[in-house]
C-alpha positions in Angstrom: 122.7 318.9 243.1 126.4 318.0 242.8 127.0 319.3 246.4 124.3 317.1 247.7 125.8 314.0 245.9 129.2 314.8 247.3 127.8 315.2 250.7 125.9 311.9 250.5 129.0 310.1 249.2 131.1 311.5 252.0 128.4 310.5 254.6 128.3 307.0 253.1 132.0 306.7 253.4 132.0 307.8 257.1 129.2 305.3 257.8 131.1 302.5 256.1 134.2 303.2 258.1 132.3 303.4 261.3 130.5 300.2 260.5 133.8 298.3 260.3 133.9 297.9 256.5 137.6 298.7 256.6 138.6 295.0 257.1 140.0 295.7 260.6 138.1 293.7 263.1 138.0 295.0 266.6 137.2 292.6 269.5 133.8 293.3 270.8 133.6 294.2 274.5 136.4 293.9 276.9 139.4 292.2 275.3 140.6 291.1 278.7 137.4 289.2 279.5 138.3 285.7 280.7 142.0 286.6 281.0 143.9 285.9 284.2 146.5 288.0 286.0 150.1 287.0 285.2 152.3 289.6 286.9 154.9 292.1 285.7 157.6 289.5 285.5 155.7 287.8 282.6 155.2 291.2 280.9 158.9 292.0 281.1 159.8 289.1 278.9 158.7 291.2 275.9 158.3 294.7 277.3 161.9 295.2 278.7 162.0 299.0 278.2 158.6 299.4 279.8 159.6 297.3 282.8 162.8 299.3 283.3 160.7 302.5 283.2 158.1 301.0 285.6 160.8 300.0 288.1 161.7 303.7 288.4 158.1 304.8 289.2 156.5 304.9 292.6 154.0 302.3 291.4 156.7 299.7 291.5 157.3 300.3 295.2 153.6 300.9 296.2 153.5 297.8 298.4 156.9 298.4 300.0 155.9 302.0 300.8 152.6 300.9 302.4 153.1 300.8 306.2 152.7 297.3 307.7 149.5 298.2 309.7 147.7 299.2 306.5 148.4 295.8 304.7 145.6 294.2 306.5 142.5 294.2 304.2 140.3 295.2 307.1 142.1 298.6 307.2 139.9 300.9 305.1 140.3 304.4 303.7 137.6 307.2 304.0 135.8 305.7 301.0 135.6 302.3 302.6 138.2 300.7 300.3 140.9 298.4 301.7 144.1 300.4 301.8 145.9 297.6 300.0 143.6 297.9 297.0 145.7 300.9 295.7 149.0 299.2 296.4 148.7 295.8 294.7 147.4 294.5 291.4 143.9 293.1 291.0 142.7 293.2 294.6 139.1 292.2 294.8 139.0 290.9 291.3 138.9 287.3 290.0 142.5 286.0 290.0 143.9 289.2 291.4 145.8 289.8 294.6 144.8 287.8 297.6 147.6 288.1 300.1 151.4 288.7 300.0 152.2 285.0 300.2 149.7 283.6 297.7 150.0 286.5 295.3 153.6 287.6 295.6 153.7 288.2 291.8 151.0 290.8 292.1 152.6 293.0 294.8 152.7 296.7 293.8 150.9 298.6 291.1 151.9 296.6 288.0 151.0 296.7 284.3 147.8 294.8 284.8 146.5 297.3 287.4 145.7 299.6 284.5 145.7 297.3 281.5 143.7 294.5 283.0 144.6 290.8 283.3 147.3 289.9 280.7 147.1 286.1 280.0 145.3 286.5 276.6 147.8 289.2 275.5 150.7 286.9 276.5 149.2 284.0 274.6 148.6 286.2 271.5 152.1 287.7 271.7 153.6 284.2 272.0 151.9 283.1 268.9 153.3 286.1 267.1 156.8 285.3 268.3 156.4 281.6 267.5 155.3 282.2 264.0 157.7 285.2 263.5 154.9 287.5 262.5 154.9 291.2 263.2 151.3 291.6 264.0 148.4 289.9 265.8 146.1 287.4 264.1 142.9 288.9 263.0 140.3 288.6 265.8 142.8 287.8 268.6 142.5 289.8 271.8 144.7 292.9 271.8 146.0 294.2 275.1 144.7 297.7 275.5 144.2 300.1 278.4 140.6 299.4 279.5 138.3 302.3 279.2 137.2 301.7 282.8 140.7 302.5 284.1 140.5 305.6 286.2 143.6 306.9 288.0 141.5 308.8 290.4 140.3 305.4 291.8 143.5 305.6 293.8 144.9 309.0 293.2 143.3 312.0 294.8 144.8 315.3 293.8 143.5 317.0 296.9 144.8 314.6 299.6 148.3 313.3 300.2 148.0 310.0 302.0 151.7 309.8 302.2 151.7 313.0 304.4 149.0 311.5 306.6 151.1 308.3 307.1 154.2 310.3 308.0 152.3 312.2 310.6 150.9 309.0 312.0 147.3 309.7 310.9 145.0 307.8 308.6 
């Protein structure tokens, strides 16, 4: 009988934690919903180390390394995607990359390509800085990697597009 009581008490504890009785609110749904793209230069103001690391990655030069002829949105890959969609931030999404002139701040694969639009995160972070607090207000949107982020949307471990470009194919 005592084992049963301990088991039930443990189960109740697990259920309480999973129901959010811990006092830690998590934003429901996508925390980036309604946010807009702001570009890596805005992120860098607080995330200096991450920006330095990003600049050393191939993602930072994804636009520069895309041959000119593939920068036209009508140029598609074998999956029917615009080639530029994997070389810029937010292409085809509300407020995302439109063209190199109008969206210069979204050239290359930047923070928001994986994390989603960052305006809400920036606003929440600014409040923290302004009020000299070390954590976000309860209920404010937190900037997280979206669960829908999938590196294989652009990266294919079986095909090297770079090799195809060098050979003049693609």
